[in-house]
N, C-alpha and C positions, 0 to 999 in steps of 0.2 A: 451598446446601446447607451445613450443618455436616459435621463427620467422622462424627458418629453417624448423621445422616441417610444420608450415603453408605453406610455399613455397613450399614443398613436396607434401602436400595435394592438394594445386592446380593444380600442375602438374599432380597428379595420376588421381584425379577425373575430370581431363580436365575443370576445372572452367574457365568460360569465363567473369564473373563480380565479382566484389568486392563491397559489399554493405555496407558501413560505416555508424553506428548508434550513435548517441549522444542523451542525454538528455536536453532538455529545461529546463528553470527555474521552471515553474509550474510542470513539470513532465511528458511531453508528448514525445515519441521517435520521432525523426526526423532523415532523411538519404539522403545520395547521395550516387550515384553509379558511380563506374569508370570500365572500361574495364581492365580486369586481365593483360593485356600487361602494364598499367600503374603503376602497383602493384609490388614493388621491395622489396629485403630484407631490403634497409635501410627505407622503408616506415615507420616501425616500431619505427624510431628514429626521421625521418624528418618530417613524416607526410604529410598531404595535406592542402594549403591552401585554405580557404573558407571566405565568407563574413558572419560576425556574426551580423550585426546590424539589421536583420529581425528576428532574432530568439527572441522569448518571454523574456521578461526579462534580454536580455544581453546589449551589448556595444551599447554606443552612435553611432550616423552615423559618428563621425569624429575619431573613433578607431575601424573600423570594421573590419581590418584583424586578423584572428585567424588561428590556427592549429588544423586539426583533426589528433589526433595521434592514429593509431589503437593499441589495447592490444590482443597480439596474443593468450593468453590463454582464449579469449572469442570468438574465431573464431569457426563458425560452418556451414557446407553445410546447406543452406536453403531447408527446404522441401516443400516451397508452390510457389517460383517463377518459372516460365516457363523454362528458360535459366539456365543452371548450375551456381550457384551463391554462394559465400561464404560470410556470414554475419559476421561482428564484431563489437564489442563496442569500441568506441573511447575516449580518454581522450581529453580535451580542454585545449589548451596551448598558450601563448603569443607568436607570432612568432619571436619577438625581444629578449625577455629574457630567452624564452623557460620554463617560470614556468608555473605551473597550474593556470588556471582561477579560480579566487576565487568563483566566480557564478557558476561554473560547479559543479552539485549536486554529480558527482562521486568523484571529489576531496575532497569534504568535508566528504565523507563516507571513503576515506582513511587517510584523517588527523585524524578523530575520532579513527579510530584502532590505529594509530601510537601513540596518546595521551594515550590510554589506556594502551599500551605497556610501555609507560613512566613513567606510574603513580607506576608500580609494582604491583597493584593489580591483574591483569590478563593478561594471553598472548593473549587471543581472546575472544570476544563476539560471541555466537552463536544465530542466529533467524531461527524460524520456524512459518511464517505466515499462517494462514488459509484465504486464499482468497476467498472470495464467491462474486458472479455474477449472473445475470439474463441473460437468452436466451430468446429471442423474437421472434415471427414469422413475426412481422412487427412493424414498429413505424413511426409516424410522428408527427412534431412539428413545431409551428411558432410563431413569434411575429410582428405584425404589428402596425401600428398607431392605428387602432380600432378593433384589434382582438388579442388574444392570447390564444393559444389551443397546446394541444399534446394528443396522444392516444398510448398506447403500446397494443400490443395483443399476446396472446399465448393460443394454443388450450385447454391446459391443465388449463387455467386460471377458476376460480370458476365462474367469470362472463359470462363465454360461457355455462354454465349447462343447460341452457334452450333456446340455440340457434336453432330455428327451421330449420335443415339444415340435410339432408340425412347423411353427413360426420360425423355428431356429434355421436359419440358412448359414451357419458358420460365420467366417469372415471376423471371429472375435481377433482382438489385437493381443499378440503375447506381451509380457512381462517387458518393461523398457524397451518395446519397438513400435511406439505409437507416433514417432517422429515423421511427419509429412507423407502419410499413406493416402492414396486415392480412393475414392469412391469405387464400390459399396463398403469397403473395409472403413474409410472415413465417415461415417454416419451423421457427424454434425456439421457437413460443410453448409448445407442451406440454412441451418440455424445459425451459424456464424455469420454468414453473408446478411441475414436480417439483421442481427445484433449491429454489424457495421452500418447497414443501410439507415436504422433508427440514429445511431450515433452521427452520421453525416447531417441528417435531419437537424440536429441539435448544433451543427457547426464544428464537431470534434472532428479533428483532421487524423485520419487512419492510414497506417503506412501499410497493413498487411494482416492476414489471419491465417491460422494453421493449426491442425492438430496437434498436441505436444507428446511428450514421450511415453507417459503412463498410458496404461490400457484404463478402459472404463469412462471416456468420455473427458480426456484432459484437453484443454483448448487454451489458445493464446491470441488475442487481437493486439497489435501493435501501435503506439501512438506517435504522432509527429512530435519533436520535442516542443516546450513551452516554458515560460518563467515560473519559478516556484508556485507561487498564489494560484495562478490560473491553471497549472497543471494538477495541483491539489484539487481544485473545482472540477476539473475534466475527470479525474479517477472517481469522484463520487458520483457524476452523471454517468460515467462507464460503468459502474456496478448497478446501478439502477436501471440501466438498458438491459445489461446481461440478463439479470435476474427476472425482469418483467417479459422479456422475449422468451426465455426458457418457460416462463410460467404459460404463457401463450401456446407453446408447442406441448403442454402437459408434462414439463420437465421441471428439474430444479436444479439452480446453479450455486454452486458453493465456492467461496473463497478462501475456505478453511485450508491450512497449508498441507496437512497430510491426512486425508480421509481413508487413505488405501494402505495396508501393510503390505509391503514387501516391493512397493514401485515407487516411482519419483513422486515426490510432493510439487505443490505449487509454489513457485516464488514469484519473485518480482525483482528482477534484475533491473537496476536503475542506472540508464547512462546519465551523466552528469558534465558539465562544461560551465566555463564562466566567460563571460565577454565583457569588454570594455569598447563602448561605442561598436563598430563594426569587426573589430579584431577579436578572435577567439585566443585568449590568453594561455590556454592548455597547449596551443600548438607550439613546437619548437625542434630542436635538433638533438635532444637526448633520448634515452629509450623509448621505443614505439612511436618515435617523432613527436613526443612530449617536450613541453618547457620546463625548465626547472621550478617555475612556478605550479605547474601541476604535479611534479614530483613531491614538493612540499605538501601539496594537499592531498595526496595519497598517504604521505608520512602521518598526518592529521588524523585521516580516517582510520587508519590501521592502529594508530595509538589509542584511539577512543573506541574503537570497534566493540568491545565487550559491553561497554556503556551504551553505545547508540543500539545495540540489540534490544534494549529494553524499549526502544520506541519503533525501532524497525521491525521487530519480530517479538511483537508483544501478547503472545498468547502461550499458553503451556504447549499447545499443539506443534507451536512454531519448532519446537526443539525435537520433534519425530523427524521433522524434515533435515534440520542441520547435524546430520550424522553420516561417516564416511560411508561409500559406496554407493550414492545414487547422484553422483555429479554435483554433491552439496558442497557448497563454498565455505568450509569449516576451517581453512587455513589462511592465517592472518599473514598473508603475503600478497605480493601482486605480479603478473604475469601477463603476457600479450597471447598465451596460447592454454595454460593451464587452468580448466574450469573448475577446480577444486579451490582456487585462490578467491580470497575474499574481493581482492579487485583485478579485473581483467581491463586489459587496454586491446578494443577491437582491432583485429587487422584488417578488417575491411573498412576502417575510419583512414583512409589515406590522404584526404584532402584535408587542409587547413580548416576549413569551416566545419568538417565532420569530427574532429579530432577531440576525444572525450575519455572519460573514465567510466568503466562500467561497475558499479558496486553490487555485488551478487549475493550478498546477504539477506536483504530485506525479502518480506513476504507479503502479499496482499490483505493480510489481516491487519496490517499497519494503518493508524491514522495519518493519512498523506500530509497532512499540515505538519503534523509534529515530526513524522519521519523525515520528509524533506529538510526541514527547519533545522532539525539536529545533525543531519548529514552536511549542510552547509556550514554551520557552525564549527563541526570538526575540522573540514577544509580550511576555513579562515585561520583556525588555531594554527594548523600546519603550516600555512603560509606565512602568518605573522611571525611565528617562532622559528621558521626555516627547520622545520622537523624531518630529518633525513629518513626516508622510507627504507634503506638499506638496497641491497642488491635484489633483482628480481629472481624469480623461480620459475624457470621455463621447464625444468625437467619434471618427469613423471614421479607421484609420491611414491609409487611402488619401487622406484629404482634407487631411493635414498636409503640410507643406513640407518639403524635405530638410533645412533648417536646425532646424526644429522636432523633427524625427526623429532629428537627432544627439543631441540633449540627452536621449533616452529610453533608460535603459539597459536591457539585455537579459539574459535566463537564460545560461548557459554554452553554449557551441556542442559541447560534448564533454564525457565524464567526466572526463578528465584537467583540464580547466579548472575543472570543480566541485572536484575534488581539492585544485588550488593554490587555489581560492579559502577552502576549508576550512581549510588549513594557515596561510592569512594571517588568519582571522576566525574564531575559536572560544573567544575568551575568554566569552563569553555563554552557551555550553555548560557551562563548567567552574563556573559558580555553583552554590553549595549542593552540590558534588562530584555532580552529576547525571551528567554525562558526566566522564570522567577523561583526562589527557593520554596514557595508556596507550590508553584507546579509540579516541581521535583519531588516534593516531599510526598504531595497528595497522590500523585501518578503512584509512587511505590506503594503508598499505603493502600490504594485502591486495589492495585493488582495484587498484593499479599493477601488481604483479607477477602476478596471476591473470586479470585482465581485460584492461585497457587495453593492457599490453605484449604480452600473448598475442595480441590482435587486431591490434597494430601489425606483427608480424613475418610475417604470413600474408599472401600476394597475395590481393587482392579480385577477384572475377568480372569486375566493371564495368571493372577496371584494363585488362583483356585486350580489352575494347571500345574503350577510348580508347587505349591504348599498345602493342597488338600488332604493328601496321605501321610501328612507328618505325624 
């Protein structure tokens, strides 16, 4: 929509409030609401002033004033708020210079798209993430001086199969057996359909939904591919819909990668392609129907995966998922069939227009603006420097000798390892001014101080199981 079309929509739908949304540095949506009477046509140019000092990862207290500038094409009538409300995503700008704020994740995504265009490699990069999540019936957690505890529950969780309660009708899902079951085993079909219905009301194109592998309410709703910036916007609306529909059903949704022990975690396998005009430049006659350009892109992604994980897998919990044994993509290789490979070439993408890569490492805790941008920059680096990805690995890792396995690099085992990799390998992100040294430095600093170090200083419940009798 254009600004004029948005103003007409506000009038015709009798909108009473405008909900302006923006992304903090780590990747959580924030919002501020204005009466519709305060929203004018020039608001799309001049924006609204606000204090950015309390936003995580942003300005210091002496440079607090910032602008929220609504982006007309992101505007939608909100399907959840009680009073007629228009939701709109905003860019963050400096009130004096009117330049985009360098730590605004959305501005980084826009710069990544502009840089791709400037290279002449392609006109646009297309993304289609498979976002997975859990829906639980209830959850509680706490951390005090003398206690650390959490509990999640789901009627379909295998741990409830022996619950002596007249309401327990069985049909619990065994560990790792939750892929595509029918109702009544799949208890979330109606809920997911409601989520899809709300997404479609917002103009989000959905390809399908299903129960995922894990017990206890794991789900997936697949999106039709879009260009980088619009897909990142879509991911934020996606999360908003999933969480609010779950709440309406009296449940809670989480995109935490690994909330359950002994079962699969939630990933965000990301399908990725590049186009020049109407031509898919990843289509060719090499392995898996790929072009040489696509193979070079794979080379860039594999070379930089350990650093990319600092953005695509940005939580300490992410590395509870990236472990062998749960179809986790821990091996830095590419393959058309091996699901433990970091990059897979989908065998069902047989036509030129569907030819793509599937980068399997990311999870949905990532900030999509930063994660997709970093992926694109790694692929561009591979193409520009003609990085050879080596040979594909189509055999099962279980069939490989210890000597062969020793030559296969792996994803980081912790968030701190990923941050170290990013410190050592980020020049490719700085090209075209897409990421800045300030963004890289502050991302590492923020993650270490607020997440890595905070977890390191707290006793873990399992440490009592291992060490209390010492």
